[in-house]
Structure formats: structure tokens, C-alpha cells
N, CA, C and O atoms as a GROMACS GRO file, in nm:
protein
  480
    1UNK      N    1  15.113  12.750  12.127
    1UNK     CA    2  14.987  12.796  12.097
    1UNK      C    3  15.016  12.894  11.961
    1UNK      O    4  14.941  12.862  11.869
    2UNK      N    5  15.091  12.984  11.934
    2UNK     CA    6  15.077  13.018  11.820
    2UNK      C    7  15.074  12.973  11.669
    2UNK      O    8  15.026  13.009  11.562
    3UNK      N    9  15.148  12.881  11.719
    3UNK     CA   10  15.141  12.753  11.605
    3UNK      C   11  14.978  12.701  11.546
    3UNK      O   12  14.924  12.688  11.436
    4UNK      N   13  14.948  12.687  11.661
    4UNK     CA   14  14.785  12.622  11.651
    4UNK      C   15  14.724  12.772  11.578
    4UNK      O   16  14.674  12.760  11.466
    5UNK      N   17  14.727  12.864  11.619
    5UNK     CA   18  14.655  12.965  11.574
    5UNK      C   19  14.688  13.007  11.440
    5UNK      O   20  14.610  13.062  11.362
    6UNK      N   21  14.793  12.981  11.421
    6UNK     CA   22  14.860  13.019  11.295
    6UNK      C   23  14.807  12.878  11.209
    6UNK      O   24  14.752  12.924  11.109
    7UNK      N   25  14.800  12.762  11.204
    7UNK     CA   26  14.736  12.666  11.133
    7UNK      C   27  14.594  12.649  11.120
    7UNK      O   28  14.542  12.606  11.017
    8UNK      N   29  14.522  12.687  11.240
    8UNK     CA   30  14.391  12.732  11.219
    8UNK      C   31  14.353  12.835  11.124
    8UNK      O   32  14.262  12.815  11.043
    9UNK      N   33  14.440  12.983  11.132
    9UNK     CA   34  14.365  13.062  11.031
    9UNK      C   35  14.429  13.005  10.892
    9UNK      O   36  14.350  13.002  10.798
   10UNK      N   37  14.568  12.957  10.866
   10UNK     CA   38  14.568  12.938  10.731
   10UNK      C   39  14.471  12.810  10.661
   10UNK      O   40  14.451  12.787  10.542
   11UNK      N   41  14.416  12.736  10.786
   11UNK     CA   42  14.330  12.637  10.727
   11UNK      C   43  14.179  12.733  10.672
   11UNK      O   44  14.129  12.708  10.562
   12UNK      N   45  14.120  12.842  10.766
   12UNK     CA   46  14.029  12.888  10.754
   12UNK      C   47  14.049  12.934  10.611
   12UNK      O   48  13.991  12.877  10.519
   13UNK      N   49  14.134  13.041  10.590
   13UNK     CA   50  14.205  13.088  10.489
   13UNK      C   51  14.159  13.028  10.346
   13UNK      O   52  14.096  13.072  10.251
   14UNK      N   53  14.223  12.901  10.379
   14UNK     CA   54  14.218  12.821  10.227
   14UNK      C   55  14.064  12.735  10.215
   14UNK      O   56  14.028  12.676  10.113
   15UNK      N   57  13.995  12.743  10.325
   15UNK     CA   58  13.863  12.706  10.334
   15UNK      C   59  13.777  12.807  10.252
   15UNK      O   60  13.709  12.773  10.155
   16UNK      N   61  13.787  12.961  10.311
   16UNK     CA   62  13.746  13.074  10.238
   16UNK      C   63  13.737  13.056  10.050
   16UNK      O   64  13.643  13.055   9.971
   17UNK      N   65  13.880  13.045  10.036
   17UNK     CA   66  13.970  13.062   9.918
   17UNK      C   67  13.887  12.925   9.811
   17UNK      O   68  13.862  12.933   9.690
   18UNK      N   69  13.863  12.818   9.897
   18UNK     CA   70  13.810  12.725   9.811
   18UNK      C   71  13.671  12.706   9.758
   18UNK      O   72  13.621  12.657   9.657
   19UNK      N   73  13.614  12.787   9.904
   19UNK     CA   74  13.430  12.807   9.901
   19UNK      C   75  13.413  12.900   9.763
   19UNK      O   76  13.339  12.856   9.675
   20UNK      N   77  13.482  13.033   9.742
   20UNK     CA   78  13.480  13.128   9.706
   20UNK      C   79  13.541  13.069   9.538
   20UNK      O   80  13.483  13.133   9.450
   21UNK      N   81  13.605  13.002   9.501
   21UNK     CA   82  13.663  12.935   9.364
   21UNK      C   83  13.542  12.852   9.344
   21UNK      O   84  13.472  12.888   9.250
   22UNK      N   85  13.491  12.724   9.427
   22UNK     CA   86  13.348  12.650   9.378
   22UNK      C   87  13.262  12.741   9.345
   22UNK      O   88  13.240  12.741   9.224
   23UNK      N   89  13.196  12.832   9.414
   23UNK     CA   90  13.107  12.915   9.393
   23UNK      C   91  13.119  12.975   9.251
   23UNK      O   92  13.038  12.958   9.160
   24UNK      N   93  13.216  13.035   9.247
   24UNK     CA   94  13.256  13.112   9.091
   24UNK      C   95  13.196  12.995   8.938
   24UNK      O   96  13.122  13.021   8.843
   25UNK      N   97  13.264  12.878   8.972
   25UNK     CA   98  13.295  12.761   8.896
   25UNK      C   99  13.113  12.746   8.859
   25UNK      O  100  13.071  12.715   8.748
   26UNK      N  101  13.044  12.769   8.955
   26UNK     CA  102  12.893  12.738   8.942
   26UNK      C  103  12.809  12.839   8.917
   26UNK      O  104  12.691  12.811   8.900
   27UNK      N  105  12.835  12.922   8.914
   27UNK     CA  106  12.775  13.045   8.876
   27UNK      C  107  12.829  13.056   8.706
   27UNK      O  108  12.750  13.115   8.632
   28UNK      N  109  12.944  13.009   8.651
   28UNK     CA  110  12.950  12.977   8.536
   28UNK      C  111  12.856  12.882   8.480
   28UNK      O  112  12.819  12.892   8.363
   29UNK      N  113  12.823  12.809   8.542
   29UNK     CA  114  12.748  12.688   8.455
   29UNK      C  115  12.614  12.698   8.488
   29UNK      O  116  12.555  12.591   8.496
   30UNK      N  117  12.538  12.819   8.515
   30UNK     CA  118  12.403  12.822   8.548
   30UNK      C  119  12.362  12.879   8.397
   30UNK      O  120  12.418  12.957   8.320
   31UNK      N  121  12.254  12.812   8.394
   31UNK     CA  122  12.208  12.844   8.234
   31UNK      C  123  12.204  12.954   8.176
   31UNK      O  124  12.238  12.969   8.058
   32UNK      N  125  12.153  13.067   8.267
   32UNK     CA  126  12.167  13.224   8.214
   32UNK      C  127  12.336  13.220   8.141
   32UNK      O  128  12.359  13.230   8.020
   33UNK      N  129  12.426  13.205   8.238
   33UNK     CA  130  12.550  13.259   8.211
   33UNK      C  131  12.595  13.153   8.083
   33UNK      O  132  12.674  13.209   8.007
   34UNK      N  133  12.570  13.051   8.056
   34UNK     CA  134  12.596  12.933   7.961
   34UNK      C  135  12.519  12.981   7.810
   34UNK      O  136  12.535  12.952   7.692
   35UNK      N  137  12.424  13.075   7.892
   35UNK     CA  138  12.360  13.100   7.745
   35UNK      C  139  12.461  13.255   7.696
   35UNK      O  140  12.516  13.274   7.588
   36UNK      N  141  12.459  13.343   7.810
   36UNK     CA  142  12.524  13.440   7.761
   36UNK      C  143  12.686  13.428   7.703
   36UNK      O  144  12.743  13.508   7.630
   37UNK      N  145  12.738  13.305   7.758
   37UNK     CA  146  12.890  13.288   7.642
   37UNK      C  147  12.887  13.280   7.548
   37UNK      O  148  12.954  13.341   7.464
   38UNK      N  149  12.766  13.164   7.526
   38UNK     CA  150  12.756  13.072   7.381
   38UNK      C  151  12.708  13.220   7.253
   38UNK      O  152  12.759  13.233   7.142
   39UNK      N  153  12.586  13.323   7.319
   39UNK     CA  154  12.594  13.440   7.266
   39UNK      C  155  12.733  13.516   7.262
   39UNK      O  156  12.756  13.572   7.155
   40UNK      N  157  12.799  13.524   7.328
   40UNK     CA  158  12.915  13.587   7.314
   40UNK      C  159  13.037  13.519   7.188
   40UNK      O  160  13.098  13.574   7.096
   41UNK      N  161  13.032  13.373   7.241
   41UNK     CA  162  13.102  13.293   7.100
   41UNK      C  163  13.038  13.340   6.971
   41UNK      O  164  13.112  13.377   6.879
   42UNK      N  165  12.886  13.342   6.954
   42UNK     CA  166  12.847  13.361   6.855
   42UNK      C  167  12.902  13.490   6.784
   42UNK      O  168  12.955  13.482   6.673
   43UNK      N  169  12.888  13.609   6.852
   43UNK     CA  170  12.883  13.714   6.815
   43UNK      C  171  13.044  13.743   6.759
   43UNK      O  172  13.065  13.814   6.660
   44UNK      N  173  13.157  13.672   6.842
   44UNK     CA  174  13.274  13.650   6.809
   44UNK      C  175  13.283  13.602   6.657
   44UNK      O  176  13.331  13.657   6.558
   45UNK      N  177  13.239  13.519   6.669
   45UNK     CA  178  13.238  13.403   6.561
   45UNK      C  179  13.178  13.492   6.413
   45UNK      O  180  13.218  13.464   6.300
   46UNK      N  181  13.095  13.581   6.437
   46UNK     CA  182  13.040  13.662   6.336
   46UNK      C  183  13.140  13.732   6.306
   46UNK      O  184  13.187  13.721   6.192
   47UNK      N  185  13.186  13.801   6.380
   47UNK     CA  186  13.288  13.898   6.327
   47UNK      C  187  13.402  13.848   6.251
   47UNK      O  188  13.432  13.901   6.144
   48UNK      N  189  13.470  13.746   6.300
   48UNK     CA  190  13.585  13.645   6.214
   48UNK      C  191  13.532  13.620   6.044
   48UNK      O  192  13.600  13.640   5.943
   49UNK      N  193  13.403  13.576   6.051
   49UNK     CA  194  13.348  13.530   5.945
   49UNK      C  195  13.342  13.685   5.855
   49UNK      O  196  13.385  13.691   5.740
   50UNK      N  197  13.303  13.764   5.903
   50UNK     CA  198  13.287  13.932   5.864
   50UNK      C  199  13.439  13.976   5.792
   50UNK      O  200  13.463  14.006   5.675
   51UNK      N  201  13.542  13.966   5.929
   51UNK     CA  202  13.650  13.991   5.843
   51UNK      C  203  13.760  13.884   5.756
   51UNK      O  204  13.873  13.901   5.711
   52UNK      N  205  13.692  13.797   5.756
   52UNK     CA  206  13.699  13.696   5.642
   52UNK      C  207  13.657  13.712   5.504
   52UNK      O  208  13.716  13.670   5.404
   53UNK      N  209  13.529  13.789   5.509
   53UNK     CA  210  13.454  13.798   5.384
   53UNK      C  211  13.524  13.944   5.291
   53UNK      O  212  13.536  13.975   5.173
   54UNK      N  213  13.555  13.994   5.403
   54UNK     CA  214  13.649  14.135   5.370
   54UNK      C  215  13.759  14.150   5.291
   54UNK      O  216  13.794  14.226   5.200
   55UNK      N  217  13.834  13.997   5.388
   55UNK     CA  218  13.970  13.973   5.314
   55UNK      C  219  13.942  13.925   5.210
   55UNK      O  220  13.995  13.987   5.118
   56UNK      N  221  13.860  13.811   5.167
   56UNK     CA  222  13.819  13.748   5.066
   56UNK      C  223  13.787  13.823   4.982
   56UNK      O  224  13.830  13.772   4.879
   57UNK      N  225  13.716  13.957   4.946
   57UNK     CA  226  13.656  14.047   4.888
   57UNK      C  227  13.814  14.097   4.816
   57UNK      O  228  13.835  14.089   4.695
   58UNK      N  229  13.875  14.127   4.877
   58UNK     CA  230  13.991  14.269   4.918
   58UNK      C  231  14.084  14.204   4.812
   58UNK      O  232  14.132  14.269   4.720
   59UNK      N  233  14.112  14.037   4.833
   59UNK     CA  234  14.164  13.951   4.737
   59UNK      C  235  14.142  13.945   4.598
   59UNK      O  236  14.223  13.966   4.507
   60UNK      N  237  13.995  13.906   4.591
   60UNK     CA  238  13.931  13.913   4.489
   60UNK      C  239  13.950  14.052   4.403
   60UNK      O  240  13.970  14.039   4.282
   61UNK      N  241  13.947  14.155   4.448
   61UNK     CA  242  13.975  14.308   4.375
   61UNK      C  243  14.073  14.302   4.353
   61UNK      O  244  14.086  14.360   4.245
   62UNK      N  245  14.202  14.253   4.400
   62UNK     CA  246  14.322  14.272   4.343
   62UNK      C  247  14.384  14.162   4.218
   62UNK      O  248  14.472  14.165   4.131
   63UNK      N  249  14.288  14.075   4.266
   63UNK     CA  250  14.329  13.979   4.175
   63UNK      C  251  14.272  13.971   4.044
   63UNK      O  252  14.307  13.888   3.960
   64UNK      N  253  14.183  14.060   4.027
   64UNK     CA  254  14.092  14.119   3.906
   64UNK      C  255  14.141  14.218   3.848
   64UNK      O  256  14.125  14.231   3.726
   65UNK      N  257  14.229  14.333   3.941
   65UNK     CA  258  14.318  14.422   3.878
   65UNK      C  259  14.384  14.374   3.854
   65UNK      O  260  14.393  14.393   3.733
   66UNK      N  261  14.502  14.270   3.900
   66UNK     CA  262  14.621  14.208   3.801
   66UNK      C  263  14.590  14.134   3.656
   66UNK      O  264  14.648  14.136   3.548
   67UNK      N  265  14.445  14.050   3.715
   67UNK     CA  266  14.432  13.987   3.563
   67UNK      C  267  14.351  14.062   3.453
   67UNK      O  268  14.326  14.011   3.344
   68UNK      N  269  14.304  14.221   3.501
   68UNK     CA  270  14.280  14.326   3.383
   68UNK      C  271  14.394  14.352   3.346
   68UNK      O  272  14.404  14.338   3.224
   69UNK      N  273  14.519  14.394   3.412
   69UNK     CA  274  14.658  14.434   3.392
   69UNK      C  275  14.699  14.369   3.266
   69UNK      O  276  14.706  14.424   3.156
   70UNK      N  277  14.727  14.228   3.298
   70UNK     CA  278  14.753  14.112   3.207
   70UNK      C  279  14.708  14.069   3.114
   70UNK      O  280  14.775  13.981   3.059
   71UNK      N  281  14.565  14.111   3.045
   71UNK     CA  282  14.479  14.100   2.963
   71UNK      C  283  14.494  14.205   2.875
   71UNK      O  284  14.498  14.183   2.754
   72UNK      N  285  14.506  14.382   2.947
   72UNK     CA  286  14.544  14.497   2.886
   72UNK      C  287  14.369  14.529   2.890
   72UNK      O  288  14.311  14.581   2.795
   73UNK      N  289  14.317  14.499   2.984
   73UNK     CA  290  14.194  14.545   3.013
   73UNK      C  291  14.197  14.676   3.125
   73UNK      O  292  14.162  14.678   3.244
   74UNK      N  293  14.245  14.769   3.050
   74UNK     CA  294  14.304  14.871   3.191
   74UNK      C  295  14.166  14.987   3.149
   74UNK      O  296  14.121  14.997   3.035
   75UNK      N  297  14.126  15.052   3.246
   75UNK     CA  298  14.039  15.164   3.279
   75UNK      C  299  14.104  15.321   3.314
   75UNK      O  300  14.170  15.365   3.408
   76UNK      N  301  14.060  15.369   3.212
   76UNK     CA  302  14.129  15.500   3.258
   76UNK      C  303  14.028  15.585   3.359
   76UNK      O  304  13.907  15.596   3.376
   77UNK      N  305  14.170  15.649   3.429
   77UNK     CA  306  14.136  15.717   3.538
   77UNK      C  307  14.019  15.847   3.523
   77UNK      O  308  13.928  15.874   3.601
   78UNK      N  309  14.046  15.897   3.430
   78UNK     CA  310  13.943  16.038   3.389
   78UNK      C  311  13.824  15.969   3.304
   78UNK      O  312  13.721  16.032   3.282
   79UNK      N  313  13.845  15.830   3.255
   79UNK     CA  314  13.721  15.811   3.187
   79UNK      C  315  13.681  15.651   3.211
   79UNK      O  316  13.727  15.559   3.144
   80UNK      N  317  13.577  15.636   3.331
   80UNK     CA  318  13.554  15.502   3.375
   80UNK      C  319  13.520  15.393   3.285
   80UNK      O  320  13.512  15.272   3.307
   81UNK      N  321  13.497  15.472   3.159
   81UNK     CA  322  13.460  15.368   3.056
   81UNK      C  323  13.562  15.275   2.978
   81UNK      O  324  13.667  15.329   2.945
   82UNK      N  325  13.539  15.122   2.940
   82UNK     CA  326  13.649  15.076   2.880
   82UNK      C  327  13.710  15.106   2.792
   82UNK      O  328  13.649  15.163   2.702
   83UNK      N  329  13.832  15.088   2.779
   83UNK     CA  330  13.929  15.134   2.645
   83UNK      C  331  13.932  15.092   2.519
   83UNK      O  332  13.906  14.975   2.492
   84UNK      N  333  13.969  15.192   2.415
   84UNK     CA  334  13.875  15.167   2.291
   84UNK      C  335  13.932  15.010   2.223
   84UNK      O  336  13.899  14.979   2.108
   85UNK      N  337  14.000  14.939   2.291
   85UNK     CA  338  14.022  14.795   2.216
   85UNK      C  339  13.916  14.728   2.243
   85UNK      O  340  13.904  14.638   2.159
   86UNK      N  341  13.839  14.728   2.313
   86UNK     CA  342  13.712  14.637   2.402
   86UNK      C  343  13.601  14.720   2.408
   86UNK      O  344  13.590  14.838   2.441
   87UNK      N  345  13.466  14.579   2.346
   87UNK     CA  346  13.331  14.626   2.404
   87UNK      C  347  13.277  14.596   2.511
   87UNK      O  348  13.322  14.491   2.556
   88UNK      N  349  13.208  14.639   2.567
   88UNK     CA  350  13.149  14.582   2.707
   88UNK      C  351  12.996  14.513   2.683
   88UNK      O  352  12.895  14.582   2.670
   89UNK      N  353  12.996  14.396   2.679
   89UNK     CA  354  12.886  14.300   2.718
   89UNK      C  355  12.821  14.262   2.800
   89UNK      O  356  12.871  14.222   2.905
   90UNK      N  357  12.661  14.263   2.775
   90UNK     CA  358  12.640  14.188   2.911
   90UNK      C  359  12.658  14.030   2.939
   90UNK      O  360  12.686  13.945   2.854
   91UNK      N  361  12.638  14.012   3.055
   91UNK     CA  362  12.690  13.851   3.083
   91UNK      C  363  12.797  13.843   3.206
   91UNK      O  364  12.857  13.921   3.279
   92UNK      N  365  12.787  13.717   3.187
   92UNK     CA  366  12.974  13.689   3.282
   92UNK      C  367  13.064  13.748   3.265
   92UNK      O  368  13.080  13.792   3.152
   93UNK      N  369  13.156  13.775   3.358
   93UNK     CA  370  13.269  13.846   3.337
   93UNK      C  371  13.349  13.777   3.200
   93UNK      O  372  13.395  13.829   3.099
   94UNK      N  373  13.344  13.671   3.235
   94UNK     CA  374  13.472  13.627   3.138
   94UNK      C  375  13.413  13.624   2.988
   94UNK      O  376  13.493  13.575   2.908
   95UNK      N  377  13.317  13.656   2.944
   95UNK     CA  378  13.233  13.684   2.832
   95UNK      C  379  13.228  13.780   2.844
   95UNK      O  380  13.241  13.805   2.724
   96UNK      N  381  13.213  13.933   2.915
   96UNK     CA  382  13.209  14.021   2.890
   96UNK      C  383  13.275  14.124   2.817
   96UNK      O  384  13.204  14.224   2.822
   97UNK      N  385  13.342  14.137   2.774
   97UNK     CA  386  13.474  14.179   2.701
   97UNK      C  387  13.523  14.146   2.545
   97UNK      O  388  13.627  14.081   2.549
   98UNK      N  389  13.492  14.164   2.452
   98UNK     CA  390  13.584  14.106   2.306
   98UNK      C  391  13.631  14.247   2.258
   98UNK      O  392  13.602  14.363   2.282
   99UNK      N  393  13.723  14.177   2.174
   99UNK     CA  394  13.841  14.293   2.099
   99UNK      C  395  13.718  14.363   1.984
   99UNK      O  396  13.634  14.294   1.927
  100UNK      N  397  13.729  14.500   1.968
  100UNK     CA  398  13.674  14.564   1.830
  100UNK      C  399  13.734  14.512   1.726
  100UNK      O  400  13.850  14.472   1.720
  101UNK      N  401  13.653  14.511   1.643
  101UNK     CA  402  13.707  14.464   1.518
  101UNK      C  403  13.679  14.581   1.380
  101UNK      O  404  13.583  14.569   1.304
  102UNK      N  405  13.746  14.654   1.374
  102UNK     CA  406  13.642  14.767   1.270
  102UNK      C  407  13.637  14.668   1.133
  102UNK      O  408  13.607  14.730   1.031
  103UNK      N  409  13.651  14.595   1.124
  103UNK     CA  410  13.623  14.543   0.957
  103UNK      C  411  13.489  14.466   0.968
  103UNK      O  412  13.404  14.468   0.879
  104UNK      N  413  13.479  14.395   1.092
  104UNK     CA  414  13.302  14.316   1.081
  104UNK      C  415  13.283  14.369   1.209
  104UNK      O  416  13.354  14.406   1.302
  105UNK      N  417  13.128  14.359   1.178
  105UNK     CA  418  13.055  14.411   1.301
  105UNK      C  419  12.976  14.325   1.314
  105UNK      O  420  12.979  14.252   1.215
  106UNK      N  421  12.880  14.281   1.410
  106UNK     CA  422  12.832  14.152   1.469
  106UNK      C  423  12.676  14.267   1.505
  106UNK      O  424  12.682  14.378   1.558
  107UNK      N  425  12.588  14.216   1.471
  107UNK     CA  426  12.456  14.322   1.491
  107UNK      C  427  12.429  14.217   1.611
  107UNK      O  428  12.392  14.275   1.713
  108UNK      N  429  12.437  14.082   1.624
  108UNK     CA  430  12.397  14.006   1.728
  108UNK      C  431  12.509  13.936   1.822
  108UNK      O  432  12.554  13.823   1.800
  109UNK      N  433  12.554  14.037   1.954
  109UNK     CA  434  12.670  13.996   2.033
  109UNK      C  435  12.647  13.823   2.102
  109UNK      O  436  12.673  13.785   2.217
  110UNK      N  437  12.601  13.757   2.006
  110UNK     CA  438  12.603  13.613   2.055
  110UNK      C  439  12.740  13.564   2.136
  110UNK      O  440  12.850  13.618   2.147
  111UNK      N  441  12.693  13.456   2.182
  111UNK     CA  442  12.843  13.358   2.257
  111UNK      C  443  12.898  13.313   2.170
  111UNK      O  444  12.843  13.208   2.139
  112UNK      N  445  12.999  13.340   2.095
  112UNK     CA  446  13.066  13.204   2.032
  112UNK      C  447  13.194  13.143   2.040
  112UNK      O  448  13.299  13.196   2.004
  113UNK      N  449  13.180  13.026   2.089
  113UNK     CA  450  13.316  13.002   2.158
  113UNK      C  451  13.343  12.902   2.051
  113UNK      O  452  13.272  12.840   1.973
  114UNK      N  453  13.489  12.909   2.078
  114UNK     CA  454  13.566  12.843   1.938
  114UNK      C  455  13.574  12.698   1.961
  114UNK      O  456  13.606  12.667   2.075
  115UNK      N  457  13.554  12.607   1.884
  115UNK     CA  458  13.568  12.458   1.885
  115UNK      C  459  13.734  12.422   1.837
  115UNK      O  460  13.783  12.413   1.724
  116UNK      N  461  13.787  12.409   1.953
  116UNK     CA  462  13.929  12.388   1.943
  116UNK      C  463  14.013  12.234   1.886
  116UNK      O  464  14.130  12.196   1.892
  117UNK      N  465  13.898  12.178   1.835
  117UNK     CA  466  13.939  12.056   1.781
  117UNK      C  467  13.901  12.072   1.685
  117UNK      O  468  13.914  11.961   1.634
  118UNK      N  469  13.830  12.178   1.565
  118UNK     CA  470  13.798  12.148   1.461
  118UNK      C  471  13.928  12.245   1.380
  118UNK      O  472  13.968  12.353   1.424
  119UNK      N  473  13.971  12.187   1.273
  119UNK     CA  474  14.081  12.268   1.184
  119UNK      C  475  13.990  12.347   1.107
  119UNK      O  476  13.888  12.300   1.058
  120UNK      N  477  14.030  12.484   1.093
  120UNK     CA  478  13.948  12.572   0.982
  120UNK      C  479  14.065  12.624   0.921
  120UNK      O  480  14.056  12.700   0.825
   0.00000   0.00000   0.00000
């Protein structure tokens, strides 16, 4: 008699447990729940993209500092202007600074790209 009562109770507990699990899964598959899950995933993806963009920006800044050091385009901490050996020009960064030449003066800071194919 105790064995029958034990197995009856075990079966009833297993049935309650299975019903609870199935109901939880069904609630997860409702349109409202799916929309909330999608919104959470979108917010999480947005945070990851923001972190990635900040990492890229920090890396770009670090690399720019390394290139400025390598090219001798240092900025003085007390004077934020460029050092005496370069002149700031408007335009893209690769053409923004040219060496100062005290003997020649250009009134027009036009872009001059050397033609490496010509002998001068």
C-alpha cells in the first residue's frame, strides 16, 4: 500500500512539474514576450556597438599620437598650437601640416603633390 501511495505521489509531482515547465515555455513564446526579448537583444547589441565604436575611437587617437610622434608633429602641453617647424593648413589631415621654410613664402597654400615619375 505504501508503494502505491509513493508511486502515485511521484507521478503527480512529475505531472505538476511537467505542466509548469510547458506553461513557462508557452509564455515565452507569446507575441508580447517575443517582442520584449527582441527589444532586449536590440538594446544589448546597441551597447556592444557603442563600446566597439569607443574602442575604435580610442585606438585611432592612440595611433594618431604615435604617428605624430614618429613624424615630429608634437604639441606642447603649455601651448596647444603646433610647434615652430610646421604650419597648420585647412583640409584633410594628411595635407594639414607642411614644414615652414623661412626662405620661401607661399601666398597661396595650394596642394602641391610631387610627381615621383619626373626627374628634376
